[in-house]
Structure formats: structure tokens, C-alpha cells
Backbone as CSV, one residue per row, in Angstrom:
resi,resn,N_x,N_y,N_z,CA_x,CA_y,CA_z,C_x,C_y,C_z
1,MET,60.599,-7.764,-58.297,60.377,-7.794,-56.884,58.947,-7.954,-56.653
2,ALA,58.492,-8.795,-55.623,57.285,-8.984,-55.203,56.967,-8.342,-53.856
3,LYS,55.751,-7.787,-53.499,55.548,-7.146,-52.281,54.487,-7.782,-51.548
4,TYR,54.691,-8.349,-50.359,53.708,-8.952,-49.641,53.446,-8.126,-48.292
5,GLY,52.399,-8.445,-47.378,51.994,-7.652,-46.202,51.272,-8.330,-45.214
6,LEU,51.190,-7.799,-44.006,50.343,-8.118,-43.094,49.314,-7.087,-42.818
7,LEU,48.142,-7.530,-42.839,46.893,-6.432,-42.501,46.471,-6.691,-41.083
8,GLY,46.551,-5.503,-40.297,46.049,-5.628,-38.954,45.945,-4.287,-38.370
9,ARG,45.854,-4.223,-36.980,45.877,-2.999,-36.309,46.887,-3.006,-35.019
10,ALA,47.784,-2.119,-34.958,48.756,-1.945,-34.008,49.575,-3.200,-33.991
11,ILE,50.208,-3.459,-35.020,50.944,-4.704,-35.429,52.555,-4.495,-35.467
12,ASP,52.923,-3.493,-34.759,54.373,-3.307,-34.739,55.254,-4.568,-34.150
13,TYR,54.540,-5.322,-33.228,55.150,-6.438,-32.739,55.080,-7.650,-33.478
14,SER,54.506,-7.602,-34.808,54.276,-8.787,-35.507,55.597,-9.703,-35.902
15,PHE,55.293,-10.928,-35.816,56.232,-11.990,-36.191,56.388,-11.937,-37.772
16,SER,55.550,-11.841,-38.497,55.401,-12.102,-39.972,56.353,-11.222,-40.759
17,LYS,56.514,-9.918,-40.562,57.336,-9.070,-41.254,58.865,-9.651,-41.105
18,GLY,59.225,-9.788,-39.791,60.628,-10.299,-39.513,60.808,-11.625,-40.304
19,PHE,60.012,-12.498,-40.116,59.958,-13.896,-40.571,60.201,-13.830,-42.261
20,PHE,59.404,-13.136,-42.836,59.500,-13.271,-44.331,60.580,-12.476,-44.962
21,ASN,60.900,-11.453,-44.263,62.100,-10.578,-44.828,63.517,-11.356,-44.516
22,GLU,63.477,-12.122,-43.390,64.665,-12.847,-43.222,64.611,-14.089,-44.241
23,LYS,63.506,-14.624,-44.553,63.527,-15.713,-45.571,63.818,-15.204,-46.886
24,PHE,63.447,-14.109,-47.123,63.737,-13.419,-48.517,65.262,-13.145,-48.710
25,LEU,65.855,-12.866,-47.522,67.322,-12.496,-47.486,68.093,-13.824,-47.626
26,LYS,67.677,-14.768,-46.924,68.366,-16.084,-47.045,68.371,-16.707,-48.413
27,GLU,67.181,-16.555,-49.038,66.928,-17.150,-50.364,67.382,-16.130,-51.583
28,ASN,68.067,-14.913,-51.065,68.448,-14.051,-52.354,67.345,-13.490,-53.120
29,ARG,66.240,-13.458,-52.463,65.094,-12.784,-53.022,65.096,-11.388,-53.037
30,SER,64.640,-10.478,-53.994,64.377,-9.113,-53.703,63.033,-8.778,-53.236
31,ASP,62.293,-9.729,-52.956,60.884,-9.563,-52.456,60.936,-8.759,-51.055
32,ILE,59.817,-8.244,-50.812,59.806,-7.463,-49.500,58.310,-7.725,-48.731
33,TYR,58.262,-7.658,-47.390,57.054,-7.991,-46.617,57.016,-6.627,-45.631
34,VAL,55.885,-6.098,-45.675,55.506,-4.833,-44.898,54.343,-5.033,-43.925
35,ASN,54.292,-4.176,-42.985,53.040,-4.039,-42.177,52.094,-3.214,-42.792
36,LEU,50.703,-3.682,-42.741,49.682,-2.865,-43.340,48.686,-2.418,-42.227
37,ASP,49.082,-1.429,-41.397,48.458,-1.231,-40.181,47.533,-0.195,-40.532
38,PHE,46.156,-0.517,-40.335,45.102,0.280,-40.536,43.993,0.304,-39.284
39,GLN,43.483,1.470,-39.251,42.411,1.571,-38.178,41.143,0.831,-38.407
40,SER,40.805,0.704,-39.566,39.467,-0.114,-39.931,39.770,-0.781,-41.259
41,ILE,38.875,-1.742,-41.533,38.838,-2.587,-42.611,38.611,-1.822,-43.880
42,GLU,37.717,-0.769,-43.653,37.265,0.134,-44.763,38.423,1.013,-45.290
43,ALA,39.323,1.481,-44.348,40.393,2.333,-44.625,41.533,1.532,-45.445
44,PHE,41.591,0.229,-45.172,42.435,-0.654,-45.919,41.992,-0.906,-47.379
45,ILE,40.576,-1.180,-47.375,40.074,-1.405,-48.752,40.113,-0.168,-49.586
46,SER,40.064,0.958,-49.198,40.056,2.221,-49.981,41.579,2.372,-50.299
47,TRP,42.351,2.013,-49.440,43.944,2.145,-49.746,44.128,1.088,-50.920
48,PHE,43.820,-0.195,-50.583,44.025,-1.200,-51.474,43.661,-0.862,-53.092
49,LYS,42.508,-0.167,-53.184,41.976,-0.004,-54.530,42.936,1.068,-55.237
50,THR,43.723,1.704,-54.499,44.549,2.785,-55.233,45.986,2.275,-55.449
51,GLN,46.324,1.086,-54.954,47.701,0.600,-55.194,47.794,-0.566,-55.996
52,ASN,48.905,-0.862,-56.586,49.067,-2.048,-57.622,50.410,-2.645,-57.261
53,GLU,50.959,-2.550,-56.147,52.131,-3.322,-55.849,52.025,-4.575,-55.106
54,LEU,50.975,-4.665,-54.281,50.863,-5.764,-53.296,50.491,-6.937,-54.094
55,GLN,51.042,-8.153,-53.756,50.668,-9.314,-54.609,50.093,-10.506,-53.652
56,GLY,50.068,-10.174,-52.412,49.487,-11.153,-51.510,49.581,-10.680,-50.112
57,PHE,48.775,-11.000,-49.105,48.773,-10.487,-47.744,48.205,-11.540,-46.735
58,ASN,48.852,-11.323,-45.571,48.141,-12.181,-44.455,47.251,-11.178,-43.650
59,VAL,46.492,-11.762,-42.813,45.482,-11.045,-42.202,45.498,-11.547,-40.623
60,THR,45.701,-10.406,-39.806,45.585,-10.815,-38.296,44.455,-9.917,-37.587
61,ILE,44.632,-9.958,-36.306,43.671,-9.272,-35.407,43.581,-7.819,-35.819
62,PRO,42.379,-7.167,-36.050,41.125,-7.724,-35.763,40.302,-8.053,-37.006
63,TYR,40.886,-8.328,-38.169,40.248,-8.265,-39.594,40.108,-9.722,-40.111
64,LYS,40.342,-10.822,-39.443,40.398,-12.091,-40.147,38.831,-12.504,-40.361
65,GLU,37.808,-11.883,-39.806,36.602,-12.196,-40.173,35.938,-11.095,-40.990
66,SER,36.199,-9.762,-40.763,35.643,-8.839,-41.549,36.230,-8.807,-43.004
67,ILE,37.354,-9.278,-43.286,38.040,-9.288,-44.594,37.138,-10.142,-45.619
68,CYS,36.341,-11.005,-45.033,35.679,-11.924,-45.851,34.609,-11.385,-46.795
69,ALA,34.123,-10.109,-46.287,32.995,-9.463,-47.067,33.644,-8.794,-48.295
70,TYR,34.939,-8.824,-48.499,35.588,-8.204,-49.439,36.219,-9.144,-50.550
71,LEU,35.992,-10.325,-50.359,36.810,-11.431,-51.096,35.903,-11.910,-52.320
72,ASP,36.587,-12.194,-53.357,35.720,-12.710,-54.539,35.612,-14.299,-54.390
73,TYR,36.589,-14.879,-53.703,36.478,-16.364,-53.321,36.994,-16.590,-51.961
74,ILE,36.352,-17.619,-51.300,36.775,-18.142,-49.934,36.822,-19.641,-50.044
75,ASP,38.002,-20.092,-49.790,38.279,-21.608,-49.757,37.227,-22.152,-48.813
76,PRO,36.856,-23.432,-49.115,35.795,-24.158,-48.273,36.148,-24.316,-46.938
77,LYS,37.316,-24.605,-46.537,37.929,-24.728,-45.257,37.651,-23.345,-44.497
78,ALA,38.222,-22.332,-45.174,38.028,-21.075,-44.546,36.760,-20.554,-44.362
79,GLU,35.828,-21.042,-45.218,34.510,-20.540,-45.105,33.794,-21.389,-43.881
80,SER,34.280,-22.798,-43.705,33.680,-23.455,-42.518,34.289,-22.843,-41.247
81,ILE,35.466,-22.372,-41.229,36.035,-21.765,-40.050,35.524,-20.435,-39.812
82,GLY,35.120,-19.646,-40.738,34.538,-18.354,-40.568,35.640,-17.326,-40.508
83,ALA,36.802,-17.423,-40.881,37.934,-16.580,-40.887,38.934,-16.837,-41.895
84,VAL,39.555,-15.615,-42.303,40.609,-15.880,-43.355,41.844,-15.167,-42.744
85,ASN,43.072,-15.764,-42.981,44.214,-15.169,-42.566,45.269,-15.051,-43.745
86,THR,44.889,-15.554,-44.877,45.860,-15.430,-46.054,45.006,-14.991,-47.324
87,VAL,45.408,-13.975,-47.921,44.660,-13.497,-49.103,45.706,-13.662,-50.338
88,VAL,45.236,-14.346,-51.400,45.941,-14.403,-52.463,45.344,-13.410,-53.590
89,ILE,46.060,-12.572,-54.140,45.658,-11.690,-55.298,46.037,-12.383,-56.469
90,GLU,45.006,-12.752,-57.117,45.181,-13.554,-58.395,45.547,-12.689,-59.532
91,PRO,46.188,-13.244,-60.668,46.566,-12.474,-61.809,45.613,-11.599,-62.434
92,SER,44.285,-12.049,-62.150,43.085,-11.316,-62.780,42.817,-10.145,-61.792
93,GLY,43.377,-10.100,-60.673,43.062,-9.111,-59.702,42.129,-9.470,-58.536
94,ALA,41.406,-10.646,-58.790,40.482,-11.265,-57.976,41.187,-11.472,-56.429
95,LEU,40.452,-11.560,-55.458,40.975,-11.748,-54.136,40.385,-13.096,-53.650
96,SER,41.344,-14.009,-53.315,41.130,-15.190,-52.827,41.385,-15.453,-51.338
97,GLY,40.502,-15.944,-50.438,40.808,-16.073,-49.096,40.905,-17.448,-48.638
98,TYR,41.910,-17.769,-47.875,42.373,-19.204,-47.277,42.528,-18.870,-45.843
99,ASN,42.584,-20.173,-45.077,43.066,-20.070,-43.682,44.060,-21.044,-43.505
100,THR,45.280,-20.558,-43.203,46.345,-21.529,-42.753,46.676,-21.758,-41.338
101,ASP,45.831,-20.916,-40.560,45.979,-20.996,-39.015,45.663,-22.569,-38.567
102,HIS,44.637,-23.018,-39.098,44.355,-24.424,-38.752,45.355,-25.292,-39.023
103,PHE,46.025,-25.290,-40.240,47.163,-26.023,-40.590,48.287,-25.879,-39.666
104,GLY,48.737,-24.775,-39.284,49.733,-24.371,-38.443,49.514,-24.918,-36.975
105,PHE,48.417,-24.787,-36.520,47.992,-25.345,-35.291,48.035,-26.778,-35.153
106,SER,47.585,-27.372,-36.238,47.444,-29.092,-36.244,48.917,-29.411,-36.231
107,ARG,49.854,-28.860,-37.070,51.173,-29.337,-37.144,51.912,-29.113,-35.807
108,SER,51.591,-28.065,-35.123,52.422,-27.853,-33.942,51.795,-28.535,-32.751
109,LEU,50.561,-28.937,-32.801,49.956,-29.844,-31.848,50.429,-31.165,-32.016
110,ASP,50.864,-31.713,-33.052,51.270,-33.066,-33.366,52.464,-33.265,-32.382
111,ASP,53.157,-32.486,-32.278,54.473,-32.702,-31.304,54.176,-33.262,-30.026
112,TRP,52.989,-32.962,-29.498,52.740,-33.398,-28.165,52.062,-34.854,-28.256
113,GLY,51.859,-35.456,-29.427,51.411,-36.713,-29.489,49.907,-36.842,-29.062
114,GLU,49.463,-38.036,-28.608,48.077,-38.116,-28.346,47.752,-37.639,-26.849
115,ILE,46.737,-36.926,-26.694,46.288,-36.172,-25.429,44.950,-36.893,-25.082
116,SER,44.862,-37.427,-23.885,43.894,-38.113,-23.431,43.372,-37.587,-22.030
117,PRO,42.057,-37.543,-21.883,41.052,-37.582,-22.906,40.959,-36.374,-23.910
118,LYS,40.252,-36.566,-24.945,40.078,-35.617,-26.061,39.187,-34.512,-25.532
119,LYS,39.583,-33.537,-24.728,38.789,-32.642,-24.170,39.607,-31.371,-24.189
120,ALA,39.143,-30.320,-24.746,39.972,-28.970,-24.888,39.052,-27.808,-24.349
121,LEU,39.804,-26.993,-23.756,39.298,-25.645,-23.104,39.853,-24.573,-24.140
122,ILE,38.968,-23.665,-24.820,39.374,-22.714,-25.616,39.101,-21.361,-25.188
123,LEU,40.138,-20.608,-25.114,39.866,-19.066,-24.370,39.896,-18.242,-25.651
124,GLY,38.636,-17.491,-25.848,38.683,-16.533,-26.789,37.603,-16.779,-27.871
125,THR,37.284,-15.979,-28.616,36.181,-15.991,-29.587,36.517,-15.537,-31.026
126,GLY,37.662,-15.113,-31.307,38.082,-14.438,-32.658,38.351,-15.421,-33.634
127,GLY,38.960,-14.817,-34.677,39.367,-15.871,-35.779,40.100,-16.887,-35.512
128,ALA,41.176,-16.646,-34.671,42.238,-17.751,-34.231,41.638,-18.784,-33.580
129,ALA,40.545,-18.471,-32.642,39.875,-19.370,-31.829,39.039,-20.367,-32.776
130,LYS,38.474,-19.610,-33.766,37.711,-20.454,-34.793,38.551,-21.559,-35.426
131,ALA,39.720,-21.144,-35.861,40.586,-22.049,-36.584,41.051,-23.280,-35.655
132,VAL,41.314,-22.764,-34.426,41.611,-23.871,-33.470,40.540,-24.897,-33.184
133,ALA,39.285,-24.332,-32.999,38.150,-25.101,-32.755,37.826,-26.056,-34.071
134,TYR,38.093,-25.476,-35.066,37.950,-26.320,-36.587,38.940,-27.529,-36.334
135,THR,40.145,-27.297,-35.968,41.194,-28.382,-36.048,40.849,-29.344,-34.990
136,LEU,40.417,-28.962,-33.803,40.105,-29.965,-32.809,38.918,-30.682,-32.951
137,ARG,37.898,-30.142,-33.592,36.659,-30.848,-33.964,37.037,-31.987,-34.933
138,GLY,37.876,-31.605,-35.866,38.184,-32.698,-36.895,39.026,-33.865,-36.221
139,GLN,39.634,-33.620,-34.995,40.269,-34.666,-34.329,39.594,-35.377,-33.346
140,GLY,38.231,-34.928,-33.248,37.362,-35.657,-32.416,37.291,-35.093,-30.859
141,TYR,37.754,-33.910,-30.757,37.820,-33.426,-29.310,36.458,-32.838,-28.842
142,GLU,36.268,-33.076,-27.681,34.961,-32.190,-27.051,35.654,-31.008,-26.567
143,ILE,34.848,-29.834,-27.007,35.426,-28.629,-26.813,34.466,-27.887,-25.696
144,LEU,35.055,-27.163,-24.850,34.400,-26.197,-23.779,35.078,-24.781,-24.182
145,HIS,34.094,-23.885,-24.633,34.665,-22.592,-25.052,34.326,-21.627,-23.951
146,LEU,35.442,-21.082,-23.427,35.283,-20.057,-22.307,35.219,-18.661,-23.000
147,SER,34.059,-17.954,-22.630,33.700,-16.747,-23.367,33.232,-15.744,-22.175
148,ARG,33.517,-14.422,-22.553,32.961,-13.229,-21.786,31.401,-13.249,-22.256
149,ASN,31.075,-13.596,-23.289,29.631,-13.472,-23.915,29.187,-15.012,-23.989
150,ALA,29.124,-15.671,-22.740,28.714,-17.048,-22.678,27.416,-17.270,-23.389
151,GLY,27.097,-18.376,-24.166,25.836,-18.541,-24.761,25.903,-18.289,-26.222
152,ILE,26.854,-17.572,-26.808,27.105,-17.280,-28.146,27.257,-18.677,-28.937
153,ARG,26.502,-18.829,-29.911,26.626,-20.136,-30.643,27.959,-20.138,-31.523
154,ASP,28.802,-21.160,-31.511,29.898,-21.239,-32.186,29.520,-21.351,-33.845
155,THR,30.196,-20.589,-34.648,29.949,-20.674,-36.108,30.859,-21.481,-36.862
156,THR,31.774,-22.204,-36.096,32.804,-23.030,-36.776,32.330,-24.309,-37.130
157,ASP,32.279,-24.536,-38.455,31.940,-25.934,-38.872,30.707,-26.579,-38.182
158,LEU,29.803,-25.894,-38.203,28.477,-26.448,-37.475,27.986,-27.818,-37.760
159,ASP,28.356,-28.112,-39.062,27.745,-29.450,-39.428,28.768,-30.608,-39.259
160,HIS,29.895,-30.190,-38.676,31.118,-31.250,-38.667,30.607,-32.513,-37.925
161,ASP,29.953,-32.386,-37.010,29.497,-33.479,-36.108,28.013,-34.203,-36.449
162,ASN,27.603,-33.885,-37.560,26.336,-34.400,-38.003,25.250,-34.097,-36.953
163,GLY,25.221,-33.136,-36.275,24.081,-32.715,-35.396,24.543,-33.112,-33.984
164,ARG,25.569,-33.784,-33.728,25.780,-34.197,-32.390,26.873,-33.181,-31.676
165,SER,26.162,-32.381,-30.836,26.862,-31.157,-30.301,28.190,-31.729,-29.566
166,ASN,29.328,-31.302,-29.804,30.468,-31.447,-29.039,30.974,-30.050,-28.654
167,PHE,30.145,-29.092,-28.694,30.689,-27.716,-28.282,29.697,-27.075,-27.143
168,LYS,30.325,-26.596,-26.066,29.675,-26.003,-25.034,30.373,-24.691,-24.846
169,SER,29.698,-23.590,-24.359,30.279,-22.351,-24.128,29.799,-22.014,-22.598
170,ILE,30.678,-21.624,-21.840,30.359,-20.989,-20.600,31.245,-19.751,-20.217
171,GLY,30.789,-19.086,-19.183,31.324,-17.779,-18.837,32.629,-18.200,-17.901
172,TYR,33.593,-17.235,-17.845,34.731,-17.413,-16.886,34.324,-17.623,-15.672
173,GLN,33.272,-16.892,-15.213,32.928,-16.993,-13.835,32.319,-18.382,-13.469
174,ASN,32.016,-19.196,-14.435,31.494,-20.520,-14.252,32.446,-21.681,-14.289
175,LEU,33.689,-21.405,-14.415,34.803,-22.321,-14.502,35.355,-22.421,-13.193
176,GLY,35.286,-23.595,-12.512,35.915,-23.868,-11.227,36.988,-24.842,-11.313
177,ALA,37.850,-25.041,-10.305,38.975,-25.906,-10.308,38.691,-27.358,-10.617
178,ALA,37.414,-27.753,-10.163,36.979,-29.132,-10.327,36.899,-29.305,-11.993
179,LEU,36.229,-28.434,-12.713,35.958,-28.515,-14.041,37.057,-28.300,-15.070
180,ILE,38.138,-27.423,-14.589,39.269,-27.306,-15.384,40.154,-28.519,-15.340
181,LYS,40.000,-29.450,-14.254,40.705,-30.618,-14.251,40.248,-31.548,-15.251
182,GLN,39.082,-31.471,-15.728,38.506,-32.493,-16.676,39.068,-32.164,-18.173
183,TYR,39.686,-30.931,-18.432,40.135,-30.510,-19.630,41.469,-30.500,-19.775
184,PRO,42.254,-31.612,-20.189,43.758,-31.483,-20.244,44.310,-30.362,-21.189
185,LEU,43.707,-30.168,-22.254,44.248,-29.175,-23.220,43.627,-27.818,-23.088
186,ILE,44.349,-26.758,-22.857,43.855,-25.545,-22.772,44.594,-24.615,-23.654
187,ILE,43.861,-23.961,-24.506,44.399,-23.055,-25.501,44.056,-21.708,-25.305
188,ASN,44.935,-20.726,-25.204,44.627,-19.150,-24.994,44.706,-18.699,-26.524
189,CYS,43.537,-18.325,-26.923,43.413,-17.594,-28.185,43.158,-16.256,-27.973
190,THR,43.267,-15.516,-26.829,42.892,-14.153,-26.403,44.350,-13.340,-26.517
191,PRO,44.291,-12.055,-26.627,45.479,-11.311,-26.663,45.996,-11.055,-25.137
192,VAL,45.391,-11.536,-24.190,45.608,-11.314,-22.788,47.185,-11.863,-22.528
193,GLY,48.044,-10.890,-22.073,49.471,-11.340,-21.700,50.289,-11.068,-22.807
194,THR,49.800,-10.461,-23.986,50.783,-10.005,-25.050,51.619,-8.724,-24.425
195,TYR,52.966,-8.615,-24.921,53.840,-7.430,-24.616,52.963,-6.160,-25.229
196,PRO,52.934,-5.238,-24.256,53.676,-4.951,-23.088,53.001,-5.375,-21.874
197,ASN,51.844,-5.929,-21.941,51.101,-6.240,-20.708,51.545,-7.789,-20.186
198,ILE,52.674,-7.932,-19.965,53.131,-9.338,-19.809,52.769,-9.901,-18.427
199,ASP,52.394,-9.115,-17.448,51.920,-9.579,-16.218,50.551,-9.991,-15.994
200,HIS,49.761,-9.831,-17.201,48.499,-10.337,-17.310,48.178,-11.680,-17.729
201,CYS,47.170,-12.303,-17.354,46.870,-13.613,-17.840,45.378,-13.925,-17.865
202,PRO,44.876,-14.727,-18.528,43.269,-15.054,-18.436,43.016,-15.521,-17.047
203,GLU,41.645,-15.039,-16.572,41.159,-15.365,-15.355,40.750,-16.813,-15.216
204,LEU,41.568,-17.627,-14.808,41.257,-19.034,-14.662,41.572,-19.627,-13.240
205,PRO,40.857,-20.748,-12.744,41.150,-21.275,-11.438,42.425,-22.078,-11.604
206,TYR,43.569,-21.348,-11.561,44.748,-22.147,-11.984,45.234,-23.105,-10.782
207,ALA,44.558,-23.087,-9.690,44.754,-24.097,-8.731,44.386,-25.584,-9.193
208,GLY,43.606,-25.521,-10.110,43.008,-26.915,-10.686,43.981,-27.478,-11.722
209,LEU,45.202,-26.638,-12.162,46.117,-27.403,-13.075,47.003,-28.289,-12.531
210,GLY,47.560,-29.272,-13.288,48.444,-30.273,-12.826,49.306,-30.796,-13.815
211,PRO,49.993,-31.837,-13.550,51.068,-32.454,-14.651,50.287,-33.226,-15.850
212,ASP,49.031,-33.387,-15.648,48.359,-33.876,-16.961,47.795,-32.813,-17.855
213,HIS,48.044,-31.641,-17.547,47.536,-30.480,-18.444,48.656,-30.134,-19.578
214,TYR,47.967,-29.569,-20.649,48.939,-29.153,-21.747,48.339,-27.718,-22.051
215,LEU,49.180,-26.710,-21.841,48.840,-25.311,-21.979,49.423,-24.817,-23.321
216,TYR,48.551,-24.328,-24.067,48.949,-23.804,-25.388,48.603,-22.217,-25.584
217,ASP,49.568,-21.346,-25.585,49.298,-19.885,-25.797,49.640,-19.461,-27.222
218,LEU,48.644,-19.159,-27.843,48.914,-18.622,-29.324,49.870,-17.230,-29.338
219,ILE,50.009,-16.662,-28.314,50.943,-15.560,-27.990,52.344,-15.968,-28.233
220,TYR,53.192,-15.212,-28.845,54.577,-15.598,-28.963,55.593,-14.446,-28.463
221,ASN,54.874,-13.353,-27.992,55.737,-12.165,-27.519,54.967,-11.624,-26.341
222,PRO,55.543,-12.080,-25.000,56.783,-12.685,-24.837,56.699,-14.290,-25.140
223,GLU,57.931,-14.858,-25.245,57.937,-16.252,-25.643,57.200,-17.122,-24.415
224,GLN,57.291,-16.562,-23.267,56.732,-17.405,-21.999,55.788,-16.530,-21.388
225,THR,54.573,-16.447,-21.498,53.575,-15.513,-21.016,53.280,-16.052,-19.498
226,GLU,52.614,-15.118,-18.846,52.247,-15.326,-17.456,51.235,-16.741,-17.484
227,PHE,50.460,-16.808,-18.438,49.709,-18.062,-18.546,50.523,-19.260,-18.671
228,LEU,51.506,-19.217,-19.422,52.460,-20.369,-19.354,53.183,-20.528,-18.187
229,ASN,53.651,-19.525,-17.538,54.279,-19.496,-16.337,53.665,-20.318,-15.375
230,ARG,52.396,-20.046,-15.130,51.444,-20.697,-14.206,51.346,-22.200,-14.467
231,GLY,51.296,-22.462,-15.650,51.364,-23.826,-16.162,52.635,-24.554,-15.786
232,ILE,53.618,-23.950,-15.839,54.987,-24.502,-15.466,54.961,-24.913,-14.021
233,LYS,54.479,-23.836,-13.183,54.459,-24.010,-11.807,53.691,-25.250,-11.294
234,ALA,52.551,-25.447,-12.131,51.840,-26.700,-11.894,52.178,-28.095,-12.497
235,GLY,53.321,-27.934,-13.300,53.941,-29.163,-13.760,53.448,-29.602,-14.951
236,ALA,52.578,-28.604,-15.678,51.879,-28.848,-17.056,53.035,-28.732,-18.147
237,LYS,52.715,-29.295,-19.357,53.497,-29.175,-20.543,52.944,-27.842,-21.140
238,ILE,53.950,-27.088,-21.668,53.644,-25.859,-22.376,53.899,-25.578,-23.652
239,LYS,53.509,-24.567,-24.562,53.801,-24.324,-25.840,53.299,-22.899,-26.268
240,ASN,54.245,-22.025,-26.753,53.798,-20.789,-27.369,53.238,-20.888,-28.861
241,GLY,52.950,-19.801,-29.330,52.508,-19.824,-30.732,53.455,-19.661,-31.872
242,ARG,54.729,-19.570,-31.574,55.763,-19.357,-32.607,55.820,-20.370,-33.719
243,GLN,55.639,-21.732,-33.228,55.874,-22.798,-34.185,54.610,-22.750,-35.039
244,MET,53.412,-22.424,-34.505,52.243,-22.403,-35.404,52.342,-21.337,-36.321
245,LEU,52.902,-20.116,-36.036,52.977,-19.173,-36.893,53.983,-19.401,-38.010
246,GLU,55.091,-20.154,-37.728,55.923,-20.629,-38.760,55.337,-21.466,-39.689
247,TYR,54.605,-22.373,-39.310,53.788,-23.351,-40.109,52.921,-22.748,-40.899
248,GLN,52.144,-21.880,-40.335,51.044,-21.206,-41.143,51.553,-20.163,-42.084
249,ALA,52.741,-19.566,-41.722,53.419,-18.641,-42.774,53.961,-19.303,-43.990
250,LEU,54.530,-20.523,-43.796,55.080,-21.263,-44.909,54.008,-21.750,-45.744
251,ALA,52.766,-22.137,-45.260,51.581,-22.559,-45.956,51.052,-21.380,-46.814
252,ALA,51.123,-20.133,-46.284,50.759,-18.951,-46.772,51.504,-18.671,-48.112
253,TRP,52.867,-18.943,-47.869,53.888,-18.618,-48.970,53.543,-19.662,-50.120
254,ASP,53.295,-20.960,-49.738,52.972,-21.873,-50.837,51.833,-21.402,-51.632
255,LEU,50.807,-20.822,-51.093,49.616,-20.470,-51.727,49.925,-19.302,-52.632
256,TRP,50.648,-18.225,-52.236,51.088,-17.276,-53.108,51.950,-17.831,-54.231
257,GLN,52.792,-18.613,-53.972,53.628,-19.201,-55.140,52.866,-20.035,-56.256
258,LYS,51.902,-20.839,-55.780,51.043,-21.516,-56.687,50.188,-20.688,-57.531
259,SER,49.742,-19.525,-56.982,48.929,-18.624,-57.729,49.764,-17.727,-58.854
260,GLY,51.101,-17.829,-58.532,51.853,-16.803,-59.492,51.894,-15.444,-58.894
261,SER,51.533,-15.307,-57.675,51.617,-13.946,-57.188,53.133,-13.493,-57.007
């Protein structure tokens, strides 16, 4: 029997535990997947050093970036992104970090086909936002990053465009209806609107939305957030984060199996 888990904080709502345990049941595997809910990354590391059951784990909010300091190896793509969401525990005991979020997001985005013009508005600054930015840059998107700390330089794949900046950051208060109309793809990478605060949504000029917009919310609980509800009212196409999570989870599973974990 192998044991896997999800490292995070306040993650009772998490998709991963149910997804993997259902997968194991269907495949008649004796493996288990548990939540590793810790108040700090230091507390997790202290616990991890005393256990020998875990054979691999995923990482979610708020540890996708801080876990990097404790890894023996970081995959080049994860290093470019600046965040890790999958850790492989090698047979030697070494910890190897990968990012499968960018793969999951890319696969789920493909279902919408070509979006034109290639201009995206990203809400949020955490590890998931970094993976989304990495994916979109690779597809040639111009990115406008909406941040409460406008002016912070993005650390995601800074050399990707060979010095040609396709990244801009502005504060929420500087986004007007006229500007939001210029960005057909809008991705919410913040936790705003997650259960139980389902009536909340990012502070955007929603009057500027229309049928040419594509609203993507990385949140999957609830399935239809207030952010997506407002997109529907404007005639926009919408998608939640469930499909992305499934794709990234299966990619993580492949990494664990390849390592022999």
C-alpha cells in the first residue's frame, strides 16, 4: 500500500483527496490519499522528517512557493514558473518538485479553441497564477496582471520573450470597463468566491463584459462562482477549475509512478 497526500492549509474542501481515493477504489488499489493540513511549512517539514509512509504529495495554497526551499531538485519548468504543486519522493529519499498546474490549465484551455485577440487578464499573484502566466506566455498571449500590489514584477519565466515585455501589472482600481473589453480571456486565480463565501467575487467592472469574453475560474467549489455567474449574465463563455485539476492530478500520478513511488 502506498500513501500520498495534499499539503496545504484549511483544505477540508479539497478535490484531490476524493479524486485519488475514488481512482484507487476503481482500480482495486490499496493505496490511500490524505490531507496534510498544516499551519506552516515549517510544521510540515518537522512532521515529514519523522514519518516514513508518504511516497509522494501534492501542494496547494499557501505552500506552492515556500516548499521550493526544501526540495533537492526542481524541474526546470517548475523553476521557471516559481511554484511547485507536485513532489516526488525518490527511492533515495530525495525530494523532487514539479509543476503540473500549467499542463492542466493548458489542456483545459484547449477546449475553447483559438481565442482572439491573444490578450489575457490574470487575477491573483500566487503559485497558480504563475503557472497560468507561464502557459499563456508560451502561447503568445499579452498578459495584464491585476494585483492589489500593482507594480510587483512578475517572476514567471522572465526570459521567455527575449526581453520583449508582454507583461503588465495594474491595480484593481485602475481597471475600467473600456479596458476590460480589450482582454477577452479573464482568469480568476484568487480564492475569492470559494465556499463558504460564495456570494463574493473579484472587484471588476463587470459592465464591460460581453459575448466575446471567456471567464475561467480556478475555483471548483462551488461549481459556478459569482464571478462565473456574472459572466453568464453578460453572455460570456465560462469554465471552472475542475477539469484543470483532473488533468494536473493525472499528470502528478504519472510522475509518482515513473519514479517508482
